[in-house]
DONU-453104 format. One record per residue (C-alpha): residue in three letters; x, y, z; residue number from 1. Coordinates in steps of 0.05 Angstrom, whole numbers, plus 5000, padded with zeros to 4 digits. Layout:
BEGIN
[node 'ALA' [X Y Z] NUM]
...
% end
This chain:
BEGIN
[node 'ILE' [1683 0821 3870] 1]
[node 'PHE' [1611 0794 3884] 2]
[node 'THR' [1640 0725 3919] 3]
[node 'LEU' [1673 0779 3961] 4]
[node 'SER' [1623 0826 3966] 5]
[node 'THR' [1594 0817 4039] 6]
[node 'MET' [1537 0863 4020] 7]
[node 'HIS' [1525 0822 3958] 8]
[node 'THR' [1526 0760 4000] 9]
[node 'PHE' [1486 0798 4040] 10]
[node 'PHE' [1429 0804 3992] 11]
[node 'ALA' [1440 0737 3957] 12]
[node 'HIS' [1405 0719 4024] 13]
[node 'GLU' [1358 0764 4045] 14]
[node 'ALA' [1338 0798 3972] 15]
[node 'ARG' [1354 0746 3912] 16]
[node 'CYS' [1338 0790 3855] 17]
[node 'TYR' [1389 0848 3868] 18]
[node 'PRO' [1464 0803 3854] 19]
[node 'LEU' [1423 0772 3798] 20]
[node 'PHE' [1401 0838 3774] 21]
[node 'CYS' [1467 0867 3778] 22]
[node 'LEU' [1502 0804 3740] 23]
[node 'LEU' [1453 0830 3686] 24]
[node 'ALA' [1472 0898 3691] 25]
[node 'SER' [1541 0890 3677] 26]
[node 'PHE' [1519 0837 3621] 27]
[node 'SER' [1485 0890 3597] 28]
[node 'LEU' [1546 0942 3599] 29]
[node 'LEU' [1585 0885 3573] 30]
[node 'PHE' [1541 0881 3506] 31]
[node 'TYR' [1532 0956 3491] 32]
[node 'LEU' [1614 0963 3492] 33]
[node 'SER' [1614 0910 3451] 34]
[node 'ILE' [1571 0930 3408] 35]
[node 'LEU' [1609 0995 3409] 36]
[node 'LYS' [1663 0958 3390] 37]
[node 'SER' [1650 0918 3338] 38]
[node 'PRO' [1567 0945 3308] 39]
[node 'LEU' [1563 0898 3253] 40]
[node 'LEU' [1573 0835 3297] 41]
[node 'LYS' [1497 0811 3310] 42]
[node 'ARG' [1502 0768 3372] 43]
[node 'ASN' [1521 0823 3412] 44]
[node 'TYR' [1448 0853 3390] 45]
[node 'ILE' [1436 0783 3411] 46]
[node 'PHE' [1467 0785 3475] 47]
[node 'LEU' [1440 0855 3496] 48]
[node 'LEU' [1359 0831 3478] 49]
[node 'LEU' [1372 0778 3527] 50]
[node 'SER' [1411 0807 3580] 51]
[node 'ASN' [1361 0866 3581] 52]
[node 'LEU' [1303 0825 3572] 53]
[node 'LEU' [1332 0778 3642] 54]
[node 'LEU' [1339 0845 3674] 55]
[node 'ILE' [1266 0877 3672] 56]
[node 'TYR' [1236 0812 3683] 57]
[node 'VAL' [1286 0805 3750] 58]
[node 'HIS' [1263 0882 3779] 59]
[node 'PHE' [1236 0933 3751] 60]
[node 'PHE' [1296 0979 3764] 61]
[node 'GLY' [1323 0945 3696] 62]
[node 'PHE' [1296 1003 3665] 63]
[node 'PHE' [1335 1047 3688] 64]
[node 'VAL' [1402 1002 3648] 65]
[node 'LEU' [1349 1013 3593] 66]
[node 'PHE' [1332 1083 3595] 67]
[node 'MET' [1413 1097 3601] 68]
[node 'GLU' [1421 1053 3548] 69]
[node 'LEU' [1369 1102 3497] 70]
[node 'ILE' [1400 1163 3517] 71]
[node 'CYS' [1474 1140 3504] 72]
[node 'PHE' [1449 1110 3438] 73]
[node 'LEU' [1410 1180 3428] 74]
[node 'ILE' [1473 1212 3432] 75]
[node 'TYR' [1525 1168 3403] 76]
[node 'LEU' [1482 1146 3345] 77]
[node 'LYS' [1526 1151 3296] 78]
[node 'SER' [1577 1096 3332] 79]
[node 'PHE' [1510 1038 3329] 80]
[node 'GLU' [1482 1002 3279] 81]
[node 'PRO' [1412 1051 3291] 82]
[node 'THR' [1370 0990 3252] 83]
[node 'LYS' [1395 0944 3302] 84]
[node 'MET' [1380 0977 3369] 85]
[node 'LEU' [1315 0998 3345] 86]
[node 'LEU' [1302 0932 3336] 87]
[node 'VAL' [1328 0902 3398] 88]
[node 'PHE' [1287 0960 3434] 89]
[node 'GLY' [1224 0939 3393] 90]
[node 'GLY' [1242 0871 3416] 91]
[node 'LEU' [1243 0889 3489] 92]
[node 'PHE' [1181 0922 3486] 93]
[node 'LEU' [1151 0866 3457] 94]
[node 'CYS' [1178 0811 3498] 95]
[node 'TYR' [1154 0857 3556] 96]
[node 'ILE' [1082 0857 3542] 97]
[node 'PRO' [1058 0800 3579] 98]
[node 'ASN' [1080 0840 3639] 99]
[node 'VAL' [1052 0916 3624] 100]
[node 'VAL' [0997 0903 3660] 101]
[node 'ILE' [1040 0876 3735] 102]
[node 'PHE' [1088 0929 3709] 103]
[node 'PHE' [1038 0991 3726] 104]
[node 'THR' [1001 0959 3781] 105]
[node 'ARG' [1070 0964 3820] 106]
[node 'MET' [1080 1024 3792] 107]
[node 'LEU' [1018 1057 3820] 108]
[node 'ASP' [1016 1013 3890] 109]
[node 'SER' [1100 1044 3908] 110]
[node 'THR' [1077 1121 3890] 111]
[node 'ILE' [1016 1107 3932] 112]
[node 'ARG' [1024 1080 3989] 113]
[node 'GLY' [1112 1081 3978] 114]
[node 'THR' [1163 1024 3989] 115]
[node 'TRP' [1192 0986 4037] 116]
[node 'VAL' [1256 1014 4031] 117]
[node 'PRO' [1278 1088 4070] 118]
[node 'GLN' [1291 1149 4029] 119]
[node 'PRO' [1368 1153 4032] 120]
[node 'GLY' [1411 1201 4061] 121]
[node 'LYS' [1474 1238 4035] 122]
[node 'GLY' [1517 1194 4060] 123]
[node 'GLU' [1492 1132 4028] 124]
[node 'VAL' [1533 1132 3971] 125]
[node 'TYR' [1595 1137 4020] 126]
[node 'GLY' [1564 1073 4062] 127]
[node 'MET' [1545 1031 3993] 128]
[node 'LEU' [1615 1034 3978] 129]
[node 'ASN' [1638 1003 4051] 130]
[node 'LEU' [1584 0968 4039] 131]
[node 'PHE' [1612 0932 3977] 132]
[node 'LEU' [1677 0935 3995] 133]
[node 'ASN' [1669 0898 4056] 134]
[node 'ASN' [1685 0956 4110] 135]
[node 'ARG' [1714 1028 4116] 136]
[node 'TYR' [1780 1006 4119] 137]
[node 'ASN' [1791 0971 4041] 138]
[node 'MET' [1741 1042 4027] 139]
[node 'LEU' [1795 1084 4061] 140]
[node 'VAL' [1852 1045 4031] 141]
[node 'LEU' [1822 1050 3955] 142]
[node 'LEU' [1808 1137 3963] 143]
[node 'LEU' [1886 1133 3994] 144]
[node 'ILE' [1907 1097 3923] 145]
[node 'LEU' [1865 1152 3882] 146]
[node 'MET' [1886 1213 3917] 147]
[node 'VAL' [1969 1189 3922] 148]
[node 'GLY' [1957 1180 3847] 149]
[node 'ALA' [1924 1240 3840] 150]
[node 'ILE' [1978 1273 3879] 151]
[node 'GLY' [2037 1245 3834] 152]
[node 'LEU' [1986 1260 3769] 153]
[node 'ILE' [1988 1334 3794] 154]
[node 'VAL' [2056 1339 3812] 155]
[node 'GLN' [2077 1310 3742] 156]
[node 'LYS' [2035 1361 3712] 157]
[node 'GLN' [1998 1305 3684] 158]
[node 'LEU' [1927 1312 3702] 159]
[node 'THR' [1899 1343 3663] 160]
[node 'ILE' [1925 1317 3603] 161]
[node 'LYS' [1903 1251 3628] 162]
[node 'PHE' [1839 1275 3643] 163]
[node 'LYS' [1833 1301 3579] 164]
[node 'GLN' [1852 1238 3541] 165]
[node 'THR' [1816 1194 3584] 166]
[node 'ILE' [1743 1242 3582] 167]
[node 'SER' [1750 1230 3500] 168]
[node 'ILE' [1747 1151 3501] 169]
[node 'LEU' [1676 1141 3485] 170]
[node 'TYR' [1678 1075 3533] 171]
[node 'PHE' [1689 1122 3594] 172]
[node 'GLN' [1644 1174 3566] 173]
[node 'ILE' [1581 1117 3577] 174]
[node 'ILE' [1606 1083 3640] 175]
[node 'PHE' [1611 1154 3667] 176]
[node 'LEU' [1533 1167 3642] 177]
[node 'TRP' [1514 1107 3671] 178]
[node 'PHE' [1548 1122 3732] 179]
[node 'VAL' [1508 1180 3731] 180]
% end
């Protein structure tokens, strides 16, 4: 997906941290979900710590990912080994101490002067999906497939059953929270 995406190719040439940020965020989600699958496996916690550490050093937006991990951790506390997760968050805090002054300086500067990124409009999500899928035709095909699938489920009276089944899956709940 990254190789064939015009948007990521553009970012790779113009603003090099974004493709790496997306890759590290994907790794972070992978290891986070791996911890849910095998909460006793120590290597998943180590890989989560490393991917998150690289993520917050690559871009400050990595803290949004950490925030969502923390929220999901608090919501689904019983699914984790709390001590190990607290060690991951504590390790991240300790490893980020050298960059704290830079972080607060940049945040203060961004709130006072703003950033180079214009404020997004109402159609930005659709526009970004168009960019990610390379053009609006791919986006329309994807929407058409989703609509046909939804209509097929409605006709078969399976939509609410499938929705309830999907919503009950812990992985889906966490991915949905991360998307929001």
